[in-house]
N, C-alpha and C positions, 0 to 999 in steps of 0.2 A: 565421645562428649556429649553430655548429656544436654538438655533443653534450659530454656530462661526461666530463671527465678527472680521474679521483680525487676525485671530490667537487665539482668547481670548475666550473662550467657557462660558457660565454663571457658569460653573462648575469651570474653571479656577480661574475666578474672585471672584466667593464664597470663594474658598481655599485661594488667596493672601488676602481679606479682612478678613479672620479668622485669617491667619496668623500675619496680623496688629494687629487683638484685643489681641491675645495671647502676642504679645511684648510690646504692651500697656499696659495690665495688668502687664506685669512681670514689664516693666517699674516703673507703678505707686505702687507696693507692695515695689519696691526695693528706690524709693524714699522717700515712707512713713517709712521705718525702718530708713534711712539714717538722717530722720530729726524727730522721734517720733512720728510721725500721722501714726492712724488706716488706711488700707485702706478706709475704709468708711469716715474716715477725710477726706483725699485727695480729695475722691469724692464730699465730700461736700463743701472743700474750691473752687474747680474748679467750680461746680455751683453758691455759691457766688460770684466769682472773677468777673463769666460771667454776672450775673447778675449787679454787679457794673460796669462793663465796658458799658452797656448801660442804665445807669444812674435810674436803680429799686434796690430796697434794696428788697431781699427776708425776707418773714415771715418764723418764724419755723415751721410753718403749712405748707407751700410750700415746704420746704426743706424735711419734712418727706414726703410728698407725692411722690417727686421727687426720692427720696434714696429709698422709701416702708418701712420707719422704723416706729416704733412706737410712739407715744407721748413722752414716757419715754426713749427710746434710742434716738430719736432727743435732748432732755434736757442732755444726760448724753454727746454725740458729741458736743454739742452747748458750754457747759461747758469745755470740754477739749479744745477746738478751742479758746477761751475765754481766756481760762489759759494762753496758748502760746500764745496770743496777735495778734492771726489772725481776731478775729472780734470781734464787739461788740454789744451788746444787745443796741437798741435805741428805744426809743419811740416818733412816728413820732407828729409833734405840732398838727395835724388837729384832731389826734385822739389819746387818750394818753392810748386807750386801748390795741391799736395793738402794736406787738414788732417788729422790723425790724432788721435785721441782715445785718450791715456794715462792710467794711474793714476798719480801723484805715489807715491813710496815707502810713506810718511807714511800716504797715503790706503789702500793695501795693507794696511798694518797694524791700523790704525784698523777697516776693512771685515773684517779677517780677527775682529777682537774682537768686532764686532758681530754675523756670523755663525757664531760658536763655539758660544753655547750651543745654537744646533739641530743643527748638526756634532755634537755631544758626546753629544745625546740620542740621534739618528740613529745612532753607533758603539756608545752602550749598547743598543740595541735589537734592531742585527743580529749582535750578539757570538756569537750561538750558529748564526751559520749556516755552512756550512763552504764551505770554497774551490768546490766543483760547486753548491752553492745559489747563491753569490753569483753566479756566471757566469749560472744560469739567469735569476734576477732581472733582473743586468743586460742580458742579453740580451730579456728581457720589454719592459722598460722604454724601452730603444733602438726594438726594432720598434711598441711602442704609441706611442713619440712620433711615429717617421717617419709612422704612419697619422694621428693625428691632425694633423699636417702638410699630410697628403696631403687627407682630408676637408675640413680648414680652408681648403684652398686656398693655403697659405702655401709651397709646392712648386710649385704652378700658375705657368705664366708671366702677368705683369700684363697685364692689357686695357687697352688703350685706351679712353678714354670721348670 
C-alpha cells in the first residue's frame, strides 16, 4: 500500500470501501427479504436491469457466468424472477435457439419504485459534490470495482476442473 494523500491513506480508503460494501450487502439482504427475493435474485435483477439500460438483453448463460452459478441454479433463479413478473424469457428474431432475459415494461417501473428510495438518499448525500469531485468519485469507484474483479477472479479465464 502506498502512503497518505491529503489525510486518507490507502488503508483508510480500503476500510471505507469495505464499510460501504458491507452496508450495500445489508441493504440488499433487507431489500430482498422485504420483496420476497433471495440475495442472488436481487443481484441477478440488478445485472439484468443494468443490461437493459444499455439496450442489451442478458442470456441465461451470461447471467450464470456473472453470478458464478450452475446452469440448474440459474434456471431456478430465472424461474423465480419470471414467476414474480420481473423478467421474461424471449427468443431473438434472428436466432430462435437463443434465449434472452428481458424486463417487461411494467417490471421496469415497479423496480424503479423499489430502488427509488436509495437513489433519492444517494442524490441528497451527493448534492454538495462539484462536477469535478463527482468525476473523481466515479473514477475511484470504477477502478476499485475493476481491482475487486481482478482479485476476485471475475476477470480471470475460467479454469476447467
